C-alpha positions, 0 to 999 in steps of 0.5 A: 647206372654209370657208363662203365663199371669198376670191373670193366674199367680195371679191365680197360686199364690192364688192357692198356698196360699190356698193349703198352708193355707190348709196344715197348718190347722190341721183339713183340713190336717186330713180330706185330709189324711183320704180321699186321699187314697179313692180318689186314689183308685176311680181315679185308677179304670179302669172305670176312667183310661181307658177312660182317657187313650183313650182320652189322646191317641186320643188327642195326635194323633190329636195334632201330625196330626195338627203338621204335617200339620204345624198348631201346634207348641210348643208355643201352648203347654200351651193352648193345655194342658189347653184345654185337661184338661178342655174340654174333661173331662167335656164333657165326664162327661156330657155324663153320666148325665141322661139328654136325650140331654147330648151328644148335651149339651156336644157339645154345651159346646164346641162350646159356643157363648161366646168363642170369648168374653172370649178369648178377655177378657182373651187376655188383662189383668191388671198389676199383683197387680191388678189381684191379687186384682181381682181374690179373689174378683170375687171368693168370689162373685161367691162362694156367689152367688152360695150359695145364689142360694140354698135358696129361702130367699136369692134371694135378695142377690143372685140378688145383687151378680149376678149384681155385678158379671155382672158388673165386667164382663161388666167392663172387656169386655169394657177394653178389647174392648178399648184395642183391638180398641186402639191396634189392631195390637198386637191382630191381629198377626199370633200367636194370631190367632193360639191360637184362633183357636186352641181350635176350631180345638181340639173341632172338632177333639174331636167330633168323639171320643165324639160320639163314647164314647157317644154311648158306654156309652148308650149301656153300661148302657142299657146292664147293665139294661138287665143283671139285668132284664133278667136272661135267657142267650139266652133271654138276648143275643137276647135282646142285638141284638135287642137293637143293631138293634133298637137304632143304633147310638143313644146317648141319654138315652131315650133308657133307658126309652124304656127298662124300659117299655118294659123289665120288670123284669122276674117274674113280671106281 
């Protein structure tokens, strides 16, 4: 299998073109130069670097373990990097949402039922020039659909765009199914099986870290609320001990609501 397939090359080409056009635009370049230092300052804060460093170290150990048992090899490096850039970061940001099922939703995001179809569709790509035509068309349609969803009076347009995007998806699926049936031998190779099972194994190995991170984030959020609501040091330490005994390994934010109702600010009636 090549390092990058035609679809990935096409995405890289269009991304490079977009970056180049942005740099040539004086107004965009000015906004970028003004906002870049602020973005760097936010990114290099310990609240971002520490979690990223922990998850990076954890996944290096996980990949090393897969290598020691003979599963992981250098041919899986590209898919490993793609997975580590996308899935863990998205899952960790989902943890910080105020949804009481944030941890459950983060797990579902890792093990979506559509993962198999996505893998099969991505496995079979068109020639490079066709991919170069498809990528901008799909990008524009999806972007327009996202904008149309924000306004009620755009509903007819949103429905039309949704149907177009769905039609393209079905067409890609039909093409991939045809290629799969016509040449199943090229799909059923050991390397393909490794690439397909890699994200599943990485997601399973990532779950203990994600669970630990979710528990820590939940306690950190609630302990911060206690710091604001209870000024007495002894009472605050007692409340934290009670929270540890009461919440155990909960990963949802319903405990936050419990603190809001049971621990009103001191001095209030």
